[in-house]
N, C-alpha and C positions, 0 to 999 in steps of 0.2 A: 687539359681543360679546365676553364675556370667556371664554377658555378656561383651565380649571384647569391648575395645573403638572403635569408629568408626574410620577407617583409614583415614588419612589426606587427601589423594586424594579425598576420596568419601565427607569428610566434605567440601573440598575446590569447589566441584561441577565438578570435572573433568571426572566422569563418564558419558557418553552419556545419555541423558533423555528418549531416547526411545531405545528399549521396556521398559515399566515399569515392575518391579518385584512383583507380588501381591502373597503372601503367605498366606494359609489358615490352621491354625492348631488347632486340637482338637481330638476329639474321633472317634466313628463308624458313627455318623451324618456327619462328615466331609469326612470319608472314603468313605462313600457311601452305606454302608451295608444296604439290604433291597430293592435295586433298581437295579436288573440285567439288565434291559432294557437299562438304561442311567448312570449307576455307581454313581448315588447319584447328589445331588445339585452343588457341586464343579465341577465335571467331566462335568456335563451339561453345566456350565458356560464355562469351558475351552474350551471345543469344540468350542464354540463361538468366539474364539480367534484365530483358527488354520489357517484361509484363509489367503493365501499369500497376499491378499489385506486388512486385517483387520489391525486397528491401535490399536487393544486391547493388554492388558499385558501378560507377560509370567507368567502362573499361576501354582503354586505349591500345590498339595496337600499333607498336613503332618498330615494327621488323621491316627491315631492308635487304633484301637479297645480296648475297654477296660480302655482308659486311662482316669485318674483323673486330677485335677490341679496340684498335686505334679508332676507327670509324666511327664506332658507337660513342666512344668518349668524346669525340668531336661534337657530335649533334645532339647529345642527350639532354643538356639543360634547356636550350632552346626549343626542342620539340616538346618536352613535356608542359612548358610554360605557355605554350600557344595552343591548345586544344579545347576546342568547344567551349560550353558553357563554364567549365572549371579553369580556363586560361588563367595564368598568372597564380596558380594554386600549386603549391607542391603535392605531390602524390601523397595519400595516406598508406600506399604499399607501392614498391616498384619491384618488378620481377625482372632480373637480366638472364638472358639466355643466349650465350654467345661463346664461340671459340672453335667451331669445327674448320671454319675457314681458316682461322689462323694457323691450323695445324696441317694445312693442305700443302704439298709440294709440288713445284713448278717443274714442268719438263719431263720428269721420270720420278720413280720411287728413289729416294736418296737426293733428290733437288733441293733448292733452296724452300725453305718455309714461307709462305705467304706472309706471315709475321714472324720475324726472327724471334727465337724462344727468350731470349733476354728481354726484347722490346715488350713482348706479351706480358711478361711477368711484372715489368715495370709498368707499363699502361694499365694493367688490370688492378694491380696494388693501389695506384694513385686514383683510379676512378672509384673503386670501392671505398677507400678513404674519405673521398669527397661525398659520395652520396650516402652514406650512412650517417652523416652528421646532418642529413636532411631529413630522412624518413625510414621506415622499416624496410628491410631489402631481403629479397630471396633470389637464389641462384639456381638456375634449372641446366643441369649439364646436358651434353650431346648424346644422341644415341649412336651404337655403333653403326659404321658404314659396312657395304658389301665390298670387299676388297676387290673380288672377282669382275666387278662392272667396271673397274678402273682402267683407263682414265676418264675423269669428268670431263666434258666439254673439250675432249682431244688433248687436254695440257695438264688437267690438274690429278694428283694422284693423293687420295686419302687412304689412310692406313691405320689399322688398329694401335700400331706401334707408336705413331706420332699422336693420335687420339689420347692414348693413355697418358703420355708423357704431358701433354697440355692440359689434360683435365686433372690430373695429379696437381699440377702447379695451381690450377684454378682452385681446387679444393683446400690447398694449403693456405692460399691466400685468404679465402672465405673464412676459414678456421681461425686465422690470426685477428682478423676484423670482425669476429662474431656473426658471420653471415651464414644462415643455413643454407647448405649445399645438396641438392639432390642428384645422385649419382645414377643418372639413367643409364650410362655407358655400362656399369657392372650389373645394374638391375636387369636390363633385358639380355646380356651375355648369361645370366644364371638361369635365364629361361630355356636355354638351349638353342642351337644354331637353326634348328629348322622353323622354330617360332619367329627369332628376331629376323631372319631373312625374310619371312612372309610379311613382316611390317614394313618393308622398304619398297620404294617405287624402283622402277626399272633402272633408274640412273645409279641406284646404289648408295646416294647420299641422303635424299629426303624420304622421310615417311610417306606411306601411302595412307588411303581413307581409313584403313584399318590402323595403321601407325599413330595416325593423330588421334583416333579415339583412345588407343592405348595409352598415349602420353597425357590425354586429359584424366584419364582414370588414375594413371599413377601419381600425377600432380595434385589431384582434388583428393586422393587417399593418404597424402603426405601430411604427416601431423603439423609441421610448421606452417603449410599453407592454410589449414584448418584453423590454426590458432591464430592467423594473421588476418583472417576473413571471418565474416559472419557466415558460416558455413551454411546456414539453414536455408538460404536463397538458391543453393546449388541442387538442381533437380537434373540428374544424368539420364533419365528415362527418355 
């Protein structure tokens, strides 16, 4: 993926500082699948910035169901440069959340990964190298799946073993690129099996209403998120 150079007017600081542009890019966890009540954690966050009196950012949800890292890398630049009143402006903050689909195995547990591991590593490293040159970036890791509910859509097998493999690679790449990484996989597992299973929809892959609420809480409690945003506008009540 090639990302166009930053326009001189932006680089020179001629674009008004407010409102800020916050872009969230990723897969169905960004899109909000599984939360018919609130539309997912990104939508729940966006609604808190809609008050006329809010100082919050303009938030764009660029989640696409089924995407992996190669698909996100292919569409990223064009999408965030063509959104609403802030089109042609780079984000003030870019949040990436992708990887669970890459780790899925086709046909059976032990089948080929949706994105071969080496390609996943290469694509993610290239993607992060490019986006960190444009704006601040945060990476939100995936939540654990319910292996007992597999296969998903009768063909895809998600597993903790493969999730761990892929999320460790993502965390290491983020560390090399100085991108803060929120490890939701380990955080949710630490709360116990009964708890994290209760946060997932019946398909075993997507968070349910409660799960998206929990994701929002975890993300907004995360110090790098608070440091990268004007946290005063977030009202979780």
